C-alpha positions as CSV (number, residue, x, y, z in Angstrom):
1,X,0.4,-22.5,-1.5
2,X,-2.9,-22.0,0.3
3,X,-2.8,-18.8,2.3
4,X,-5.7,-19.6,4.6
5,X,-7.4,-16.2,4.3
6,X,-10.7,-17.4,2.9
7,X,-13.5,-15.1,3.8
8,X,-11.3,-12.9,5.9
9,X,-12.5,-9.3,5.6
10,X,-9.7,-7.3,4.1
11,X,-9.8,-3.5,3.8
12,X,-7.3,-2.2,1.2
13,X,-7.2,1.6,1.1
14,X,-6.7,3.2,-2.3
15,X,-7.5,-0.1,-4.0
16,X,-9.0,1.0,-7.3
17,X,-5.7,1.0,-9.2
18,X,-2.0,0.5,-8.9
19,X,-0.5,-1.5,-6.0
20,X,-3.7,-1.3,-4.0
21,X,-5.8,-2.8,-6.8
22,X,-3.2,-5.6,-7.2
23,X,-3.2,-6.3,-3.4
24,X,-7.0,-6.5,-3.4
25,X,-7.0,-8.9,-6.4
26,X,-4.4,-11.1,-4.8
27,X,-6.5,-11.4,-1.7
28,X,-9.6,-12.1,-3.7
29,X,-7.7,-14.9,-5.6
30,X,-7.1,-16.5,-2.2
31,X,-10.8,-16.3,-1.3
32,X,-10.8,-13.2,0.9
33,X,-13.7,-10.7,1.0
34,X,-12.1,-7.4,0.0
35,X,-13.3,-4.0,0.9
36,X,-12.5,-1.8,-2.1
37,X,-11.7,1.9,-1.2
38,X,-11.4,5.0,-3.3
39,X,-12.8,8.5,-3.5
40,X,-15.0,8.0,-6.6
41,X,-18.1,5.9,-6.1
42,X,-18.4,4.9,-9.7
43,X,-14.8,3.7,-9.9
44,X,-15.1,1.8,-6.7
45,X,-18.4,0.1,-7.8
46,X,-16.7,-0.9,-11.1
47,X,-13.8,-2.6,-9.4
48,X,-16.2,-4.3,-7.0
49,X,-18.2,-5.6,-9.9
50,X,-15.0,-6.9,-11.7
51,X,-13.7,-8.7,-8.7
52,X,-17.2,-10.2,-7.9
53,X,-17.3,-11.5,-11.5
54,X,-13.8,-12.9,-11.5
55,X,-14.0,-14.5,-8.0
56,X,-17.7,-15.4,-7.5
57,X,-17.0,-17.3,-4.2
58,X,-16.0,-14.0,-2.5
59,X,-18.1,-11.0,-1.4
60,X,-16.3,-7.7,-2.3
61,X,-17.6,-4.6,-0.6
62,X,-17.6,-1.0,-1.8
63,X,-16.2,1.7,0.4
64,X,-16.2,5.0,-1.6
65,X,-14.7,7.3,0.9
66,X,-11.9,9.8,1.1
67,X,-10.3,8.4,4.3
68,X,-8.1,11.4,4.7
69,X,-11.3,13.2,5.7
70,X,-12.2,12.3,9.3
71,X,-15.9,12.7,8.7
72,X,-15.9,10.3,5.8
73,X,-13.7,7.9,7.7
74,X,-16.4,7.8,10.4
75,X,-19.0,6.8,7.8
76,X,-16.6,4.0,6.7
77,X,-16.4,2.8,10.3
78,X,-20.2,2.7,10.5
79,X,-20.5,0.6,7.4
80,X,-17.4,-1.6,8.0
81,X,-17.0,-1.7,11.8
82,X,-14.5,-4.5,11.9
83,X,-11.9,-6.1,9.6
84,X,-9.5,-9.0,9.9
85,X,-6.9,-7.3,7.8
86,X,-6.2,-3.6,7.2
87,X,-3.8,-2.7,4.4
88,X,-3.0,1.0,4.6
89,X,-2.0,1.5,1.0
90,X,-3.5,4.8,0.1
91,X,-0.9,7.5,-0.5
92,X,0.2,10.4,-2.7
93,X,3.6,11.1,-4.1
94,X,5.3,13.4,-6.6
95,X,8.8,14.8,-7.4
96,X,9.2,18.3,-5.8
97,X,12.1,20.6,-5.2
98,X,12.6,21.2,-1.5
99,X,12.6,25.0,-1.9
100,X,9.2,24.8,-3.6
101,X,7.4,22.8,-0.9
102,X,5.3,25.1,1.3
103,X,3.9,24.3,4.7
104,X,0.4,23.5,3.3
105,X,2.0,20.8,1.1
106,X,4.0,19.3,4.0
107,X,0.7,19.2,6.0
108,X,-1.3,17.7,3.1
109,X,1.2,14.8,2.7
110,X,1.2,14.2,6.4
111,X,-2.6,14.1,6.5
112,X,-3.0,11.7,3.6
113,X,0.1,9.4,4.0
114,X,0.2,9.2,7.8
115,X,-2.8,10.4,9.7
116,X,-5.3,8.6,7.5
117,X,-3.7,5.2,8.1
118,X,-3.3,6.0,11.7
119,X,-6.9,6.8,12.0
120,X,-7.9,3.5,10.6
121,X,-5.4,1.5,12.7
122,X,-6.7,3.3,15.8
123,X,-10.3,2.2,15.0
124,X,-9.7,-1.4,13.9
125,X,-6.9,-2.5,16.2
126,X,-8.9,-2.8,19.4
127,X,-11.3,-5.3,17.9
128,X,-8.4,-7.3,16.4
129,X,-6.9,-7.5,19.9
130,X,-10.2,-8.5,21.4
131,X,-10.6,-11.3,18.8
132,X,-6.9,-12.3,19.2
133,X,-6.4,-12.1,15.4
134,X,-5.7,-9.4,13.0
135,X,-3.2,-7.9,10.6
136,X,-2.3,-4.3,9.9
137,X,0.1,-3.6,7.1
138,X,1.4,-0.3,6.0
139,X,2.6,0.1,2.4
140,X,5.7,2.3,2.6
141,X,8.5,2.6,0.0
142,X,12.3,2.3,-0.3
143,X,12.1,6.1,0.1
144,X,11.5,5.5,3.8
145,X,15.0,4.3,4.3
146,X,16.9,5.6,1.3
147,X,15.4,9.1,0.4
148,X,16.3,10.0,-3.1
149,X,16.0,13.7,-2.5
150,X,13.5,13.9,-5.4
151,X,10.4,14.1,-3.1
152,X,11.3,14.9,0.5
153,X,7.7,15.5,1.5
154,X,6.9,11.9,0.5
155,X,10.0,10.3,2.0
156,X,9.2,11.9,5.3
157,X,5.8,10.3,5.5
158,X,7.0,6.9,4.4
159,X,9.6,6.9,7.2
160,X,6.8,7.9,9.6
161,X,4.9,4.8,8.4
162,X,7.8,2.6,9.6
163,X,7.9,4.2,13.0
164,X,4.1,4.1,13.4
165,X,3.9,0.4,12.5
166,X,6.7,-0.4,14.9
167,X,5.0,1.5,17.7
168,X,1.7,-0.2,17.1
169,X,3.3,-3.6,17.0
170,X,4.3,-3.0,20.7
171,X,0.6,-3.0,21.6
172,X,0.2,-6.6,20.2
173,X,2.7,-8.4,22.4
174,X,1.6,-11.9,23.2
175,X,-1.3,-11.9,20.8
176,X,-2.0,-13.2,17.3
177,X,-2.2,-9.7,15.9
178,X,0.7,-8.3,14.0
179,X,1.6,-4.9,12.5
180,X,4.2,-4.7,9.7
181,X,5.3,-2.5,6.9
182,X,6.0,-3.6,3.3
183,X,8.4,-1.4,1.3
184,X,8.0,-1.7,-2.5
185,X,10.6,-0.3,-4.8
186,X,9.9,1.4,-8.1
187,X,6.7,-0.3,-9.4
188,X,5.0,-0.2,-12.7
189,X,1.8,1.5,-11.6
190,X,-0.4,3.7,-13.8
191,X,1.3,6.8,-12.3
192,X,4.8,5.5,-13.1
193,X,3.7,4.6,-16.6
194,X,2.5,8.2,-17.1
195,X,5.7,9.6,-15.6
196,X,7.9,7.5,-17.9
197,X,5.7,8.3,-20.9
198,X,6.2,12.0,-20.2
199,X,9.9,11.6,-19.7
200,X,10.5,9.8,-23.0
201,X,7.7,11.4,-25.1
202,X,10.2,13.5,-27.1
203,X,13.1,11.0,-27.2
204,X,14.1,8.9,-30.2
205,X,14.3,5.8,-28.0
206,X,11.8,3.0,-29.0
207,X,9.0,2.6,-26.4
208,X,10.0,-1.0,-25.6
209,X,13.3,0.3,-24.3
210,X,12.0,3.1,-22.1
211,X,11.8,0.9,-18.9
212,X,15.3,-0.4,-19.3
213,X,16.7,3.1,-19.9
214,X,14.8,4.5,-17.0
215,X,16.2,1.8,-14.7
216,X,19.8,2.2,-15.9
217,X,19.8,6.0,-15.7
218,X,17.4,6.7,-12.8
219,X,17.5,3.5,-10.7
220,X,21.0,2.2,-11.3
221,X,21.2,0.4,-7.9
222,X,18.3,-1.9,-8.7
223,X,19.6,-5.5,-9.0
224,X,16.7,-6.7,-11.1
225,X,17.0,-3.8,-13.4
226,X,13.2,-3.7,-14.2
227,X,10.2,-2.1,-12.6
228,X,8.4,-4.3,-10.1
229,X,5.0,-5.4,-11.2
230,X,2.1,-4.6,-8.8
231,X,1.0,-8.2,-8.6
232,X,4.4,-9.1,-7.1
233,X,3.7,-6.7,-4.2
234,X,0.1,-8.1,-4.0
235,X,1.3,-11.7,-3.5
236,X,3.8,-10.6,-0.8
237,X,1.2,-8.6,1.2
238,X,-1.2,-11.6,1.2
239,X,1.5,-13.8,2.6
240,X,2.4,-11.3,5.3
241,X,-1.3,-11.0,6.2
242,X,-1.8,-14.8,6.3
243,X,-1.6,-17.1,9.4
244,X,1.5,-18.5,7.7
245,X,3.4,-15.3,8.5
246,X,2.6,-15.2,12.2
247,X,6.3,-14.6,13.1
248,X,6.5,-11.3,11.3
249,X,5.8,-8.5,13.9
250,X,7.0,-4.9,13.8
251,X,9.0,-5.8,10.6
252,X,9.9,-3.5,7.7
253,X,9.9,-5.9,4.8
254,X,11.7,-4.8,1.7
255,X,10.5,-5.6,-1.8
256,X,12.7,-3.2,-3.7
257,X,14.5,-5.4,-6.2
258,X,17.8,-4.9,-4.4
259,X,17.6,-1.1,-4.8
260,X,18.7,-0.4,-1.3
261,X,22.4,-1.1,-1.1
262,X,22.6,-2.0,2.6
263,X,22.6,-5.5,4.1
264,X,19.5,-4.8,6.2
């Protein structure tokens, strides 16, 4: 299916690896000009070069900035003043015991997972409204609506993403601008690969059975009983950002493999 996003300028934050990289590649496959963001300039440049080589009809752009830093975000705005699509993907996570989470950690997660995306939305939304077209998509998690208790500092911020996206969608009434949230379930990113390797490093279980064992014992509610692949999330995000998905507005879209056991 043609997604009609050719040469749309798409900023995907945290797009040098994992879900963000897969989202950026999915957009490039559809002919969009992706803005690659990450904190390390060398890594960002390498990804830009790879995408430019793989999709020569597109023009990827390097944005090596830590967008959780307000000053660096301002430099980003100077270099990339407008976008057609903003995908707020950047985020941090990690299992933590509630008793061990100090105020500085709560504030850090809030700054990175909430305020950074809000800062970008606040900058890019006015031009989208003036042009009467734009997409803002927050990448949340099933933890937003079904906190596991394993990382409360992360779950809190993902729930905030849902609320923020819904609030921003109210500002787009009657326009061709939409704001939505996509909620991936457990996905086979580099970080999850490392986590599973650490979990099973001392076990006698063969490596090709680690994923299945992890799902059975740690994600038993999953109906697909496998980890979601990043490219599956990438394809969904491209559709939500496309003109074909113009009826999605203020929606929290689940892509959790049936992990959440509620009807909606």
